[in-house]
C-alpha positions, -999 to +999 in steps of 0.1 A: +069-021-792+081-040-822+061-036-854+052-073-854+039-076-818+006-085-800-006-074-767-026-096-743-044-086-709-042-116-686-071-115-660-055-134-632-083-151-613-063-171-587-028-181-573-018-217-577-010-236-546+023-229-531+040-261-542+032-251-579+043-215-574+076-227-560+084-249-590+066-233-619+057-198-609+023-180-608-002-177-635+014-149-654+046-169-658+027-202-666+005-185-692+034-166-707+053-199-711+023-214-729+020-185-753+057-184-759+059-221-766+031-219-790+044-189-811+068-202-838+101-183-836+104-183-874+073-160-878+092-130-861+065-121-838+067-108-803+041-102-776+035-085-742+013-098-716+000-076-689-014-093-657-043-078-637-052-092-604-089-093-605-092-111-571-072-093-544-068-058-561-098-060-583-078-041-609-087-037-646-073-016-675-089+018-683-114+022-712-085+037-732-062+011-723-087-019-732-086-008-769-048-012-769-051-049-763-056-076-790-070-101-765-081-107-730-073-141-715-088-155-684-070-179-660-085-207-641-095-204-604-103-226-574-134-205-568-167-213-582-179-189-609-214-188-595-201-177-560-218-146-545-185-128-542-177-091-551-147-097-573-165-124-593-196-102-598-173-075-610-155-098-634-187-111-650-198-075-655-165-065-671-168-096-693-202-085-707-188-049-712-159-063-731-181-083-754-206-056-759-185-024-761-152-036-774-161-063-799-128-059-817-109-074-788-107-112-787-116-132-755-098-164-745-115-182-716-097-210-697-117-233-673-129-207-647-127-182-676-150-204-697-174-204-670-174-166-664-178-160-700-209-182-700-223-165-670-218-130-686-233-139-720-264-159-716-252-192-700-247-205-666-224-226-645-232-251-619-215-279-598-215-312-619-230-335-591-196-340-575-180-354-607-143-345-612-125-344-645-087-343-638-056-349-658-053-356-695-087-359-709-098-368-744-125-346-757-148-356-786-146-328-812-177-315-831-173-309-869-165-272-860-141-283-833-122-304-858-119-274-882-109-250-854-083-272-840-072-290-871-076-324-856-098-354-863-123-367-837-102-360-805-082-334-787-064-341-754-063-315-727-054-314-689-083-310-667-090-299-633-126-291-624-159-301-608-181-271-619-192-270-655-212-251-681-243-274-688-253-258-722-242-236-751-254-199-748-269-180-776-244-168-800-220-198-794-212-231-810-200-261-793-165-273-799-161-305-779-177-328-752-171-355-728-194-379-713-192-360-679-193-324-693-211-317-726-197-282-730-159-286-730-155-255-752-173-230-773-166-205-800-185-174-814-179-155-845-174-116-850-209-101-850-226-129-829-258-118-811-254-125-775-277-125-746-260-102-721-263-113-685-238-094-663-259-096-631-274-123-611-309-107-618-304-107-657-296-144-656-329-154-642-341-157-677-310-175-692-317-210-681-319-227-715-306-221-749-316-227-786-283-225-805-283-220-843-269-248-865-230-244-864-211-235-896-188-261-910-158-239-902-149-203-890-119-185-904-095-180-872-096-143-876-133-141-876-136-158-841-145-133-815-145-156-784-132-190-777-132-210-745-121-244-732-131-260-700-097-276-697-063-262-690-038-259-721-013-242-696-010-272-673+016-298-679+019-332-663+043-321-634+019-292-625-011-316-624+007-343-606+017-318-578-020-306-576-035-340-575-009-353-549-018-325-525-055-328-531-053-365-525-035-360-491-062-334-482-088-359-491-103-337-518-097-364-544-097-403-537-066-422-540-081-442-568-087-411-588-051-400-581-038-434-594-060-430-625-046-395-632-011-407-627-015-436-651-031-413-679-004-387-673+024-413-677+010-424-709+016-390-723+044-384-749+074-364-734+068-339-762+031-335-751+030-331-714+002-307-717-017-329-742-027-307-770-021-275-749+006-261-771-017-266-802-044-247-784-022-219-778-013-219-816-050-216-822-051-186-799-024-170-821-041-178-854-072-160-840-049-130-837-038-133-872-004-149-867 
C-alpha cells in the first residue's frame, strides 16, 4: 500500500436495479467513482475500498481487520432500516459495536446508512407518511452545516427516500433540513457520548432526544460520524433511470416524475450529483486529506 493511502470498508446494503447496474455498475463501483472524483489528484493520495455484502452474505471484517480501516461507509438500500430482518439486525448491532469499540474509525452513513446509524445510536427511523423526496433537493443548512460543508444557506443533493429519521439522537448535531424531513444529516465529534441501542428492545427507551447546543464549527478531523439522508453518489442519469422505472411500476406518480425531471434538467452539467462531489471532498477532509 502506498505511504499516502487511505482504506475504506464499504458496507453494501443493496444492489441497484438492473437498468442502473447495466449502465453504471453496482454500488462498489458507484461509490468508488464518487470518492475518486472527490479526491484531488494533485494531493498525491490513493485509496482502497473493500466491499462487504451485508445482505446476501452477511459478511463483515474480522476484529483485527476493522482496525486497519480509516472509515466505514454505508450504502443506501430499498429496504426499510426498521424492518424485522436478520441482516438488518446484524448491521445495526455491528454499527453500535463500531462506534463503541472502534472509536478511531470514522463512519459515513448514506441514506439507509444514515437511518441504520440512527437506530444503532439512540435514534429511530420511520416511514414519512407516504412523502417522497426524490431528485435534486435543496437542503437548508444549519450554522454547523454551513461550517462543515463550506457553503452558505443551502446544499443540493440527489434524494430517493420515503423513510426518514425524525429527530437527532444524543451525541449528534443537525446539519441540514427540508420541510419534509427535518433530519437531512447529522454529525458527531470524537468523544461524543452516545445512547447505544443495538437491539429492538434497547430502542424502547429511545423515542425522544434532547440534543446539546451545537458548536459553531468542528474541525474535520475531529468528526467521528457524519451522515446524509440523500445520495451524493447518485447522478442525474442514475436518478432518471430509477424514477422512470418506478413511475412505470406505479410506485411514484407521473406528476412527481415530471417534477424530478424538471429539477434534474436544471442542474449544471458539472453538478449532475448536485453537491455530491463536494460531500465526498468533506469525507476526505475528515480523513485528514
